[in-house]
VOPAGU-140733 format. One record per atom (N, C-alpha, C): x, y, z; residue in three letters. Coordinates in steps of 0.1 Angstrom, whole numbers, padded with zeros to 4 digits, always signed. Each point is the difference from the previous one (the first is absolute). Example, Ala and Ser with C-alpha at 12.3 -4.5 7.8 and 13.67 -1.06 7.14 Angstrom:
<pts>
+0132-0057+0078ala -0009+0012+0000ala +0009+0012+0000ala -0004+0011-0007ser +0009+0011+0000ser -0008+0011+0008ser 
</pts>
This chain:
<pts>
-0173-0369+0676met -0003+0008+0010met -0016-0002-0002met -0005+0003+0014glu -0014-0004+0003glu -0008+0014-0005glu -0013+0000-0002glu -0008+0009-0004glu -0002+0007+0013glu -0004+0011-0002phe -0004+0009+0013phe -0015+0010-0007phe -0010-0004+0004lys -0012+0005-0003lys -0006+0008+0013lys -0001-0007+0008gln -0007+0004+0015gln +0007-0004+0012gln -0001+0010+0015leu +0009-0006+0012leu -0008+0005+0009leu -0005-0007+0007asn -0004+0003+0012asn +0007-0002+0014asn +0013+0011+0001gly +0009-0003+0009gly -0002+0009+0013gly +0006-0010+0012leu +0005+0009+0012leu +0014+0008-0004leu -0003+0011+0007val +0011+0014+0001val +0006-0001+0008val +0015+0004-0006ala +0010-0001+0010ala +0007+0016-0001ala +0004+0006+0010pro +0007+0014-0002pro +0014-0002+0004pro +0011+0010-0011val +0011+0003+0000val +0002+0015+0004val -0005+0006+0008asp +0000+0014+0002asp +0014+0007+0002asp +0008-0001-0013arg +0011+0008+0000arg +0002+0006-0016arg +0008+0013-0002val +0001+0004-0013val +0014-0007-0003val +0001+0000-0018asn +0014-0004-0003asn +0005-0014+0001asn -0009-0008+0000val +0004-0016+0006val +0004-0004-0013val +0014-0001+0002asp +0011-0004-0013asp -0004-0016+0000asp +0010-0002-0011thr +0002-0015-0004thr +0007-0007+0010thr +0010+0006+0007asp +0009-0005+0009asp -0006-0004+0013asp -0009+0007+0001ala -0011+0000+0014ala -0008-0012-0004ala -0007-0005-0012ile -0008-0006-0005ile +0008-0013+0002ile +0009-0003-0005ile +0008-0012-0001ile +0018+0003+0001ile +0002-0001+0014pro +0013+0004+0001pro +0011-0006-0011pro +0010+0003+0000lys +0011-0004-0010lys +0009-0010+0002lys -0002-0006+0015gln +0009-0014+0002gln -0009-0010-0004gln -0012+0001-0006phe -0010-0009+0000phe -0005-0005-0017phe +0008+0008-0007leu +0000+0000-0016leu +0006-0008-0006leu +0007-0013+0008lys +0005-0011-0005lys -0003-0013-0010lys -0015-0001+0004arg -0008-0008-0005arg -0001+0000-0016arg +0001-0010-0005ile -0005+0001-0015ile -0015-0002-0007ile -0006-0004+0011glu -0016-0002-0002glu -0006+0015+0003glu -0013-0001-0006arg -0009+0011+0001arg -0010-0001+0015arg +0001-0011+0007thr -0008-0002+0012thr +0012-0001+0012thr -0004-0001+0012gly +0007-0001+0012gly -0001+0012+0005gly +0002+0012-0006phe +0002+0010+0005phe -0008+0010+0006phe -0016-0008+0002gly -0010+0008+0014gly +0007+0000+0012gly +0007-0012+0004gln +0003+0000+0014gln +0009+0014+0004gln +0012+0003-0010phe +0006+0014+0003phe -0008+0012-0001phe -0011+0002-0006leu -0007+0009-0002leu +0000+0011+0012leu +0004+0012-0002phe +0005+0012+0013phe +0004-0005+0010phe +0013-0011-0004phe +0006-0006+0011phe +0006+0006+0010phe +0005+0014-0002glu +0007+0006+0011glu -0011+0006+0009glu -0011+0001-0004trp -0012+0007+0007trp -0006-0010+0008trp -0002-0013-0006arg -0010-0009+0006arg +0007-0007+0010arg +0015+0002-0001phe +0006-0008+0009phe +0013+0012+0007phe +0002-0006+0013ala +0009+0008+0008ala +0013-0007-0003ala +0010+0005+0005glu +0013-0004-0006glu +0002-0011+0008glu -0005-0005+0011ser -0002-0013+0011ser -0005-0012-0011ser -0010+0006-0007gly -0006-0012-0010gly -0013-0002+0000gly -0004+0007+0014glu -0012+0000+0008glu -0010+0007-0010glu -0010-0001-0001val -0012+0008-0006val -0002+0012+0005val +0001+0010-0009asn -0003+0014+0008asn -0014+0005+0001asn -0006-0003+0012thr -0013+0000+0000thr -0008+0016-0002thr +0008+0009+0003glu -0003+0014-0005glu +0000+0003-0015glu +0005-0009-0011phe -0005+0003-0012phe -0011-0004-0004phe -0007+0010-0007glu -0014-0001-0003glu -0005-0015-0008glu +0005-0006-0009met +0000-0012-0009met +0001-0012+0010met +0007+0000+0012asn +0000-0010+0010asn -0009-0002+0009asn -0012+0010-0002lys -0011+0000+0012lys -0010-0014-0007lys -0004-0008+0011pro -0011-0013-0004pro -0011+0005-0012pro -0003+0014+0003arg -0013+0002-0010arg +0006+0003-0012arg +0010-0001-0003tyr +0004+0002-0016tyr +0005-0011-0005tyr -0002-0012+0008thr +0006-0016-0006thr -0008+0000-0012thr +0007-0005-0011gly -0009-0004-0012gly -0004+0010-0008gly +0005+0012+0003ala -0003+0014-0010ala +0002-0003-0011ala -0005+0003-0012glu +0000+0004-0017glu +0000+0012-0007glu +0001+0009+0009val -0004+0013-0002val +0008+0008+0004val +0014+0009+0000leu +0009+0003+0006leu -0004+0017-0003leu +0001+0011+0011ile -0002+0010-0001ile +0011+0010+0007ile +0008+0009-0011ser +0012+0005+0005ser +0001+0016-0004ser +0008+0008+0002arg +0003+0016-0002arg +0005+0000-0013arg +0005+0012-0002ala +0003+0006-0015ala +0013-0005-0003ala +0005-0002-0011asn +0011-0005-0008asn +0003-0016+0004asn -0011-0007+0001phe +0004-0012+0002phe +0007-0010-0010phe +0012-0007+0005gly +0006-0008-0007gly +0012+0007-0005gly +0003+0013+0002cys +0013+0008-0004cys +0016-0009+0004cys +0009+0006-0008gly +0013-0008+0003gly +0003-0007-0011gly +0007-0010+0004ser +0008-0009-0010ser -0012-0008-0008ser +0002-0006-0015ser -0009-0002-0006ser -0003-0015+0000ser +0002-0005+0010arg -0001-0014+0003arg -0012-0010+0002arg -0002-0004-0011glu -0013-0005-0002glu -0005-0012+0010glu +0013-0005+0008his -0006-0006+0013his -0010+0009+0005his +0003+0010+0003ala -0015+0006+0010ala -0013-0004-0005ala -0007+0000-0012pro -0012-0006-0003pro -0001-0014+0001pro +0011-0008+0001trp -0001-0012+0003trp +0000-0003+0016trp +0005+0005+0006ala -0001+0004+0014ala -0013+0001+0005ala -0007+0011-0005ile -0012+0002+0006ile -0013-0010-0006ile +0000-0003-0015leu -0007-0011-0003leu +0002-0011+0006leu +0013-0007+0007asp +0001-0013+0004asp -0001+0000+0016asp -0003+0013+0003tyr -0004+0004+0015tyr -0018-0006+0002tyr -0006+0006-0013gly -0016-0002+0002gly -0007+0014-0009gly +0009+0008-0003phe -0003+0014-0001phe -0005-0002-0019phe -0014+0004-0005arg +0000+0003-0014arg -0004+0014+0000arg -0003+0007+0008val -0003+0014-0002val +0007+0009+0008val +0006+0009-0006val +0008+0013+0008val -0005+0014-0001val -0006+0008+0009ile -0006+0013-0002ile +0012+0010+0007ile -0001+0010-0006ala +0007+0012+0004ala +0002+0010-0008ala +0002+0016+0001pro -0003+0012-0006pro +0007-0002-0012pro +0016-0008+0001ser +0009+0003-0010ser +0006-0013+0002ser +0006-0004-0013phe +0009-0009-0001phe +0012-0001-0008phe +0016-0001+0003ala +0010-0001-0009ala -0002-0008-0014ala +0001+0005-0012asp -0002-0003-0009asp +0004-0013-0004asp +0013-0006+0001ile -0002-0012-0003ile -0003-0010+0008ile -0001+0003+0017phe -0007-0012+0005phe -0016+0001-0002phe -0006+0012-0005tyr -0015-0005-0007tyr +0001-0004-0012tyr +0005-0002-0008asn +0005-0007-0011asn +0002-0015+0000asn +0008-0004+0009asn +0004-0013+0005asn -0014-0004+0005asn -0006+0006+0010cys -0015-0005+0006cys -0007-0010-0011cys -0003+0009-0011phe -0009-0006-0010phe +0006-0013-0008phe +0013+0000+0000lys +0007-0012-0004lys +0001-0011+0008lys -0006+0003+0010asn +0002-0014+0009asn -0013-0002+0007asn -0013+0008-0001gly -0015-0004+0003gly -0002+0008+0011gly +0007+0012+0002ile -0004+0010+0011ile -0008+0008-0004ile -0008+0006+0004leu -0010+0013-0004leu +0003+0011+0011leu +0012+0013-0007pro +0002+0009+0008pro -0013+0008-0004pro -0005+0007+0008ile -0011+0012+0002ile +0004+0011+0006ile +0002+0009-0009gln +0002+0019+0004gln -0012+0004+0003gln +0000+0006+0016leu -0013+0007-0001leu +0005+0016+0010leu -0008+0009+0002ser +0005+0011+0005ser +0000-0004+0015ser +0014+0011+0006glu +0001+0000+0014glu -0014+0000+0006glu -0007+0006+0000glu -0011+0000+0006glu -0008-0014-0001glu -0002-0007-0013gln -0006-0010+0001gln +0007-0012+0008gln +0012-0001-0001val +0008-0007+0009val +0001+0002+0011val -0003+0012+0005gln +0004+0002+0017gln -0015-0003+0007gln -0010-0002-0012asp -0014-0006+0004asp +0004-0014+0004asp +0004-0006-0010leu +0001-0015+0005leu +0008-0003+0010leu +0011+0012+0004phe +0007-0005+0010phe -0008+0000+0012phe -0010+0010-0002ala -0008+0000+0015ala -0011-0011+0001ala -0004-0005-0013arg -0012-0009+0001arg +0007-0015+0002arg +0014-0001-0001thr +0005-0011+0003thr +0003-0002+0013thr +0004+0011+0013ala +0003+0000+0008ala -0013+0003+0008ala -0012+0003-0005glu -0013+0000+0005glu -0007-0013+0004glu +0002-0008-0013his -0008-0012+0000his +0007-0011+0000his +0003-0008+0009glu +0009-0014+0001glu -0006-0008-0012glu +0011-0009-0009gly -0001-0004-0010gly -0012+0006-0009gly +0007+0011-0001tyr -0005+0011-0014tyr +0004-0006-0013tyr -0009-0002-0010arg +0001-0006-0014arg -0006+0012-0010arg +0009-0002-0011leu -0004+0006-0009leu -0007-0010-0013leu -0006+0003-0009asn -0001-0006-0010asn +0003+0006-0011asn +0008-0005-0008val +0009+0007-0009val -0005-0008-0020val -0006+0008-0004asn -0005-0005-0009asn +0007+0007-0016asn +0005-0006-0002leu +0011+0003-0014leu -0007+0001-0012leu -0011-0005-0005glu -0010+0000-0006glu -0007+0013-0003glu -0004+0003+0013glu -0006+0015-0001glu +0005+0011+0006glu +0017-0004+0003lys +0005+0008+0008lys -0004+0010+0010lys -0002-0006+0010thr -0007+0002+0015thr +0004-0007+0009thr -0002+0008+0012leu +0006-0002+0013leu -0013+0000+0006leu -0004-0010+0009thr -0014+0002+0010thr +0002-0009+0012thr -0006+0009+0011asp +0002-0009+0012asp -0017-0004+0005asp -0001-0003+0013ala -0012-0004+0003ala -0008+0012+0010ala +0011+0010+0000tyr -0005+0012+0007tyr -0003+0014-0007tyr -0003-0004-0015gly -0005+0011-0011gly +0010+0004-0007gly +0011-0003+0001leu +0012+0003-0008leu -0002-0001-0016leu +0004+0006-0007arg +0000+0000-0017arg +0008+0009-0006arg +0014-0006-0002ile +0009+0006-0010ile +0005-0003-0014ile -0001+0009-0005asp +0003-0006-0019asp +0013+0006+0002asp +0009-0013-0009phe +0014+0006-0002phe +0001-0002-0014phe +0014+0008-0005asp +0002-0002-0011asp +0012-0011-0002asp +0002-0003-0012leu +0009-0011-0004leu +0001-0001-0017leu +0015+0002-0003asp +0002-0003-0014asp -0008-0012-0005asp -0006+0001-0012glu -0010-0015-0004glu +0009-0007-0004glu +0014+0002-0005his +0008-0013-0004his +0005-0006+0010his +0002+0006+0012arg +0002-0003+0010arg -0008-0008+0010arg -0014+0004-0001arg -0010-0008+0004arg -0004-0012-0008arg +0002-0001-0012gln -0003-0011-0007gln +0011-0011+0005gln +0014+0005-0002phe +0008-0007+0009phe -0003-0013+0011phe -0004+0012+0007leu -0005-0006+0012leu -0014-0015+0002leu -0010+0012-0008leu -0014-0010-0002leu +0003-0015-0007leu +0009+0000-0011gln +0004-0008-0005gln +0010-0010+0005gln +0008+0004+0009gly +0009-0009+0007gly +0011-0002-0008gly +0005+0016-0006leu +0012-0003-0013leu +0012+0007+0008leu +0011-0005-0002asp +0013+0009-0001asp +0005-0002-0014asp +0013+0009-0002asp +0003-0001-0008asp +0003-0011-0013asp +0004-0008+0007ile +0001-0016-0007ile -0015-0004-0006ile -0007+0001+0012gly -0015-0003-0003gly -0006+0005-0010gly +0003+0014-0005leu -0005+0008-0008leu +0007-0003-0015leu +0013-0003+0003thr +0004-0002-0014thr -0003-0018-0006thr -0004-0009+0011leu -0006-0009-0003leu -0013-0004-0008leu -0007+0012+0005gln -0014+0005-0009gln +0000-0002-0016gln +0011+0001-0003his +0006+0003-0015his +0007-0010-0004his -0001-0013+0006glu +0010-0013-0001glu -0006-0004-0013glu -0010+0001-0005ser +0001-0007-0013ser +0006+0004-0013ser -0002+0014+0004ser +0007+0014-0010ser +0013-0005-0002ser +0006-0001+0013ile +0014+0001+0002ile +0004-0014-0008ile -0007-0012+0004ser +0001-0013-0005ser +0003+0001-0017ser -0013+0007-0003glu +0001+0000-0016glu +0010+0008-0006glu +0004+0010+0008tyr +0013+0009-0007tyr +0010-0009-0001tyr +0002-0007+0013glu +0014-0009+0002glu +0003-0010-0013glu -0013-0005+0001ala -0001-0012-0014ala +0002+0004-0016ala -0003+0016+0000lys -0001+0003-0012lys +0013+0006-0001lys +0007+0005+0008arg +0016+0003+0000arg +0009-0012-0003arg -0003-0011+0007ala +0008-0014-0002ala +0000-0002-0015ala -0012+0003-0003glu +0001-0005-0016glu +0009+0007-0009glu +0000+0011+0000arg +0008+0008-0009arg +0016-0003+0000arg +0004+0002-0009thr +0014-0009-0002thr +0010+0019-0002thr +0011-0001+0002tyr +0008+0014-0002tyr +0013-0003-0008tyr +0004+0007-0006val +0012-0002-0009val +0012+0010+0009val 
</pts>
């Protein structure tokens, strides 16, 4: 997993509450066995009309948000079923940071396992970010995980909280397997000693 320390990223809004995992990645696209390739289906039923044409009314489809790496949304982001495909789709599309007032627990945990930084802010702080994104075309946020700060070119500074264990996961680019492999020498030593034992 790629390390995450700092990011200066373009911000894109999805101004909706209770964005569930079926909206993030609809169930008909869950047939792939790889973790990649899901980005093209992110928010599929919002990004595209039934005819297959791009829905120009959906915020993320506006050209000003092309290449965004920071997603802002409203409360209870990632609710619904526990599919890990949701963070896979978000990451594959290009987002490394998701900011919202609250997250569904399973989605929140899955973000850290897949290299995405979910940041929980107050409703007022998120509303301010929506206003700044609308006011300034090409609005970018500096996300500093080492200092746990958000800043912009217009004087904003927000300190955010994050569990230290999860912060270290992202800073070091570790998932559960990577964390286990940090103890590979001890595991190998244990297995070697176990192999030497004889049992009656």
